[in-house]
Structure formats: C-alpha cells, structure tokens
C-alpha positions as CSV (number, residue, x, y, z in Angstrom):
1,M,0.0,0.0,0.0
2,S,1.5,3.4,-1.0
3,A,1.8,6.1,1.6
4,E,-0.8,8.2,-0.1
5,A,-3.3,5.2,-0.1
6,S,-2.5,4.6,3.5
7,R,-3.2,8.2,4.5
8,S,-6.6,8.2,2.6
9,E,-7.5,5.0,4.6
10,D,-6.6,6.5,7.8
11,I,-8.6,9.7,7.0
12,S,-11.7,7.6,6.1
13,R,-11.4,5.9,9.6
14,L,-11.1,9.3,11.5
15,D,-13.3,9.2,14.6
16,V,-13.6,12.9,15.4
17,E,-14.9,12.6,18.9
18,F,-12.1,10.1,19.8
19,Y,-9.5,12.2,18.2
20,R,-10.7,15.3,20.3
21,T,-10.7,13.4,23.6
22,H,-7.6,11.3,23.0
23,H,-5.5,14.4,22.4
24,P,-6.1,16.9,25.3
25,D,-4.7,19.9,23.3
26,L,-7.6,19.4,20.9
27,S,-10.4,19.0,23.4
28,L,-11.9,22.5,22.8
29,F,-11.8,22.0,19.0
30,S,-15.3,21.8,17.3
31,P,-15.9,18.6,15.2
32,D,-15.0,20.5,12.0
33,E,-11.9,22.0,13.6
34,A,-10.7,18.7,14.7
35,R,-11.2,17.0,11.3
36,N,-9.3,19.9,9.6
37,H,-6.6,19.6,12.1
38,Y,-6.3,15.9,11.5
39,I,-6.2,16.3,7.7
40,Q,-3.6,19.3,7.7
41,H,-1.4,18.3,10.7
42,G,-2.5,15.2,12.8
43,I,-2.0,12.6,10.1
44,Y,1.5,13.8,9.5
45,E,2.2,14.0,13.1
46,E,1.0,10.3,13.4
47,R,-1.7,11.1,16.0
48,A,-4.0,8.3,16.8
49,A,-7.3,9.1,14.9
50,Y,-9.6,6.2,15.8
51,P,-9.9,3.8,18.7
52,A,-8.6,0.5,17.1
53,A,-5.2,2.2,16.5
54,V,-4.4,1.9,20.3
55,R,-4.1,-1.4,22.1
56,E,-6.6,-0.7,24.8
57,H,-9.3,-0.2,22.2
58,F,-8.0,-2.5,19.6
59,I,-8.7,-5.5,21.9
60,D,-12.4,-4.4,22.0
61,E,-12.5,-5.5,18.3
62,I,-12.1,-9.1,19.3
63,P,-15.3,-11.0,19.6
64,L,-15.0,-12.5,23.1
65,E,-18.4,-14.1,23.0
66,L,-16.8,-16.6,20.6
67,S,-13.8,-18.9,21.4
68,A,-10.3,-17.2,21.7
69,L,-6.8,-18.0,22.4
70,E,-4.1,-15.6,23.8
71,I,-0.5,-16.6,23.2
72,G,2.1,-15.5,25.7
73,P,-0.1,-13.6,28.2
74,F,2.6,-13.6,31.0
75,D,1.1,-11.3,33.9
76,C,-0.9,-9.0,31.7
77,P,-3.3,-10.8,29.4
78,M,-5.1,-8.7,26.7
79,L,-8.1,-10.9,26.8
80,R,-10.5,-11.8,29.7
81,G,-13.6,-13.9,29.5
82,E,-15.2,-17.4,29.9
83,H,-14.4,-18.4,26.3
84,V,-10.6,-17.3,26.5
85,R,-7.9,-19.8,26.7
86,Y,-4.3,-19.2,27.3
87,A,-1.0,-20.7,25.9
88,D,2.5,-20.0,27.2
89,V,5.9,-21.6,27.6
90,L,5.3,-21.9,31.5
91,S,2.5,-22.8,33.7
92,M,0.6,-20.3,35.7
93,E,3.0,-21.1,38.7
94,G,6.1,-20.8,36.4
95,L,4.9,-17.4,35.2
96,Q,4.1,-16.2,38.7
97,K,7.6,-17.1,39.7
98,R,9.1,-15.4,36.8
99,A,6.9,-12.3,37.3
100,A,8.1,-12.1,41.1
101,E,11.8,-12.3,39.9
102,H,11.3,-9.5,37.5
103,G,9.4,-7.2,39.7
104,R,6.1,-7.7,37.9
105,N,2.7,-8.7,39.0
106,P,2.4,-12.5,39.8
107,E,-1.3,-12.0,40.6
108,G,-1.9,-11.0,36.9
109,C,-0.8,-14.4,35.5
110,P,-3.7,-16.3,34.3
111,Y,-4.2,-20.1,34.4
112,I,-2.4,-21.5,31.3
113,D,-4.4,-24.1,29.5
114,Y,-1.8,-25.0,27.1
115,I,1.9,-25.2,28.1
116,L,4.1,-24.8,24.9
117,T,7.4,-26.6,24.4
118,D,9.7,-24.3,22.6
119,M,6.7,-22.0,21.6
120,D,5.4,-24.9,19.6
121,L,1.6,-24.4,19.0
122,T,1.1,-27.6,17.0
123,H,0.0,-29.7,20.0
124,I,-2.8,-27.6,20.9
125,P,-6.0,-29.8,20.1
126,D,-8.6,-27.0,19.8
127,K,-9.7,-24.5,17.2
128,F,-10.7,-20.8,17.7
129,H,-12.5,-17.9,16.3
130,S,-9.8,-15.5,17.3
131,I,-6.1,-15.8,18.2
132,A,-4.4,-12.8,19.9
133,S,-0.7,-12.1,20.9
134,A,1.1,-9.0,22.1
135,H,4.9,-8.7,21.6
136,C,5.1,-12.3,20.8
137,I,5.4,-12.5,17.0
138,E,8.8,-10.9,16.9
139,H,10.3,-13.4,19.1
140,Q,9.5,-16.4,16.9
141,P,12.7,-18.0,15.3
142,D,10.7,-19.1,12.3
143,L,8.0,-16.5,11.4
144,I,6.4,-18.5,8.5
145,Q,6.0,-21.7,10.8
146,H,4.4,-19.5,13.5
147,L,1.8,-18.1,11.0
148,Q,1.2,-21.7,9.6
149,S,0.7,-23.0,13.2
150,V,-1.7,-20.1,14.1
151,E,-3.5,-20.7,10.7
152,K,-4.2,-24.4,11.7
153,L,-5.7,-23.3,15.0
154,L,-8.2,-20.9,13.4
155,L,-11.7,-21.7,12.4
156,D,-12.9,-20.6,9.0
157,G,-12.8,-16.9,8.7
158,G,-10.9,-16.6,11.9
159,R,-8.6,-13.8,12.7
160,Y,-5.2,-13.3,14.3
161,Y,-5.0,-10.1,16.4
162,V,-1.3,-8.9,16.7
163,V,0.2,-6.2,18.7
164,A,3.9,-5.8,17.8
165,P,6.8,-3.3,18.5
166,D,7.6,-0.7,15.9
167,K,11.4,-1.1,15.6
168,R,11.6,2.9,15.1
169,Y,10.4,3.6,18.7
170,C,11.7,0.9,20.8
171,F,15.1,-0.6,21.8
172,D,15.6,-2.1,18.2
173,H,15.9,1.4,16.7
174,F,19.5,0.9,15.3
175,I,18.9,-2.7,14.0
176,N,17.7,-3.0,10.4
177,E,14.2,-3.9,9.5
178,S,13.5,-7.5,8.6
179,T,12.9,-8.6,5.1
180,I,11.1,-11.3,3.3
181,A,14.5,-12.9,2.4
182,D,15.4,-13.0,6.1
183,V,12.1,-14.6,6.8
184,I,12.4,-17.3,4.1
185,L,16.0,-18.1,5.1
186,A,14.9,-18.8,8.7
187,H,12.1,-21.0,7.4
188,S,14.4,-22.9,4.9
189,E,16.6,-23.7,8.0
190,D,13.7,-24.8,10.0
191,R,14.8,-22.6,13.0
192,K,13.8,-23.6,16.4
193,L,16.3,-21.4,18.2
194,H,17.7,-17.9,17.6
195,T,20.9,-17.5,15.8
196,V,24.1,-15.9,17.1
197,K,23.3,-13.0,14.9
198,N,19.9,-12.5,16.8
199,V,21.6,-12.7,20.2
200,I,24.4,-10.3,19.2
201,E,22.0,-7.7,17.8
202,F,19.8,-7.9,21.0
203,F,22.7,-7.4,23.3
204,A,25.1,-5.2,21.4
205,F,22.9,-3.0,19.2
206,T,19.8,-2.3,21.2
207,T,19.2,1.1,22.8
208,H,16.7,2.7,25.2
209,N,13.0,1.7,25.1
210,D,11.4,5.1,26.0
211,A,8.9,5.7,23.1
212,W,8.6,9.4,23.5
213,R,12.3,9.9,23.5
214,H,12.4,8.2,20.1
215,W,9.6,10.1,18.7
216,N,11.4,13.3,19.8
217,G,14.5,12.2,17.9
218,D,16.6,11.0,20.9
219,H,17.6,7.5,20.1
220,G,20.6,7.2,22.5
221,E,24.0,6.3,21.2
222,L,26.0,3.2,20.5
223,D,29.8,3.2,20.8
224,K,32.6,0.9,19.8
225,V,33.5,0.0,23.4
226,H,29.9,-0.7,24.2
227,I,29.4,-2.9,21.1
228,A,32.5,-4.8,21.6
229,Q,31.9,-5.7,25.2
230,R,28.2,-6.6,24.6
231,T,29.2,-8.7,21.7
232,R,31.7,-10.6,23.9
233,D,28.9,-11.1,26.5
234,A,26.5,-12.2,23.7
235,L,29.0,-14.8,22.3
236,E,29.6,-16.2,25.7
237,L,25.9,-16.6,26.5
238,F,25.2,-18.2,23.1
239,E,28.1,-20.7,23.5
240,K,27.0,-21.6,27.1
241,S,23.3,-22.0,26.0
242,G,23.7,-25.2,24.0
243,D,20.3,-26.1,22.7
244,S,18.5,-23.8,25.4
245,Y,16.2,-21.0,24.1
246,I,17.5,-17.5,24.5
247,D,14.7,-15.0,24.5
248,V,15.5,-12.2,22.0
249,H,13.9,-10.6,19.0
250,A,14.2,-12.2,15.7
251,W,12.2,-9.7,13.7
252,R,12.0,-5.9,13.4
253,F,9.0,-4.4,11.8
254,T,7.3,-1.0,11.1
255,P,3.6,-1.2,10.2
256,T,4.4,-0.9,6.6
257,S,7.1,-3.6,6.5
258,F,4.9,-5.9,8.5
259,R,2.1,-5.6,6.0
260,L,4.5,-6.1,3.2
261,I,6.1,-9.2,4.7
262,C,2.8,-10.9,5.6
263,D,1.3,-10.1,2.3
264,L,4.4,-11.7,0.6
265,I,4.2,-14.8,2.9
266,A,0.6,-15.3,1.7
267,D,1.4,-14.5,-2.1
268,L,4.2,-17.0,-2.0
269,G,1.8,-19.6,-0.8
270,Y,3.4,-20.1,2.7
271,S,0.2,-19.2,4.6
272,R,-3.4,-18.4,4.2
273,L,-3.3,-15.6,6.7
274,R,-3.3,-12.2,5.2
275,P,-3.2,-8.8,6.8
276,T,-6.7,-7.0,6.4
277,V,-5.6,-4.0,8.4
278,V,-2.4,-2.8,9.9
279,H,-3.0,0.2,12.0
280,P,-0.2,3.0,12.1
281,T,1.8,3.3,15.3
282,P,0.2,6.1,17.3
283,R,2.4,9.1,18.3
284,G,4.1,8.6,21.6
285,R,3.7,4.8,21.4
286,L,6.2,2.0,20.6
287,E,3.7,-0.6,19.3
288,F,1.1,-1.1,16.4
289,C,-1.8,-3.2,16.0
290,A,-2.7,-5.5,13.1
291,V,-5.3,-8.2,11.9
292,L,-4.6,-11.0,9.9
293,E,-7.5,-13.0,8.5
294,L,-7.7,-16.6,7.4
295,Q,-8.4,-16.6,3.6
296,P,-10.5,-19.3,1.9
C-alpha cells in the first residue's frame, strides 16, 4: 500500500470525537476544527485518529463471546472472558515465579491451558474464532512456521490479532528492518532457536526503550566499546546456552514492513493468513496493532 493510499485509508477511519478526547490539546476544538486539524496536521504527526489504533481499544474488536486463544499472556493478558484460553511456555505457577523475579505482578498471571514446548503451537488440540498475541510474534525463530501454526488453530474466517513493537520507537531502533529474504531463510533452515546474529543484535545494538524519546529524535548512542563488550557477552551466552532457548527478538517491523512481509508470505503460498488492516503506530507509542484473517 502506498503512503498516499494509507493516508486516505486513515482519513476514512477518523473518529472525530475520539480524536478530540484522546489528544487533550484538541479538546476544545469543534468537530469541523478537529477534522481539519487531522487532515492538515495530525495525520503527518501520526496522531491516533480512531480507537482501534491503540491497544486498549484494539482488543475491543475481538469477539470474546466466541472462542479465543491468547498466546504469551505472562502477567498482563489482553483478553479476559469465559471463552478465552491461554498458551505460554510456562505454567501459571512458573509465570508467577518469573513475574516475581522481574518485579512484575504475579497475581496477573492467568491459568495456562496449554503449556508450550519451545513455543510450539502444533500440539494444541482445539480451534478458535480468534487468536491474539502481544509482543510475541517478533520473538518467533521461524515466522512462517508460526503463522502456519496459527492458521491451523483458526476456524474458517478466523482472525489473528497482533500487537507488535515498531522498531523505530523501541530498543530495536538501530537494527535493520527484517525482509522477506530473512524470513524465508529462517524457514528454509527450520529454525527452532535464535541465531548468534539474533543474540548479538539484541545485546550489542539495542538502545533505550522510551517511546517518547524516540519520537522526539533522541535514540541514544552506540559506541565501539559498548558494542565490543556486549558482543563478547552475547557470544559467551550463546556458547553456554547449547540447545537452550535465548529469548530475544528475531524480527523488526514497522507497520508498513509488517504488512509487506505478511502479504508476501501469503502471495508466495506459505500461509493463508493475510493482513486485512495494519494500524499506524500512534504518536508516543512503541507498538502497532494488526489483524490477519484466514483466507479461503
């Protein structure tokens, strides 16, 4: 999708009342003033213009009266309800212990219905109308295999609701965007673990994770001494890990590159999941939301 087409799509979704209330500096604008502001300024400032662009409203789009699965909820699941099931690499007790070790909220960890080995979804016996994950997809060693596994768990017409970091506004800022070539290479190698490249990038080339600082142009700095020492640390960790999983990012996206890669995965016949909407990253945030739908 071209930048012009994407802007036209965003203008068509503009919710004037949301736009006024979500941005306090516009609260006194009339509806017409707010609409004109968005068209003339807000769209270029990447201000959120409608509810589904921000995570807390995006999840309202998920039909929780039907069956749903959340992957990787840890201590802050997006979804709640009697028809929601959870899958994670640890049991609820294991997640609670990890949450306590990291100063997070053990009480927020839900009961885990499906405990995953190496993030493998293929042993889940049920199917769902909706599947959701937040900050999970970028950790998958083999993105194509992950989408194929999700596809098999969806009922006809089912949707995969994804929240993912935008590499421009998080600690991945200095690392290159992933490409379809990277994705296909990982799939051709049937990756189950992250590569030494993934581990070095995560330890040696990441920066701060303050979204507003990134939006304001302050990305931090990397220096040769920092990179050298962190690379040594990464190599030592990788060599000691053996066949153990090291939890780092494998993929870096922007909303535009995410749509392109997922479209190409579908075009090339690897998966029947295709993005139907990829929302822009709202100003001040470090994540974007997207919906992939199972095609016939």
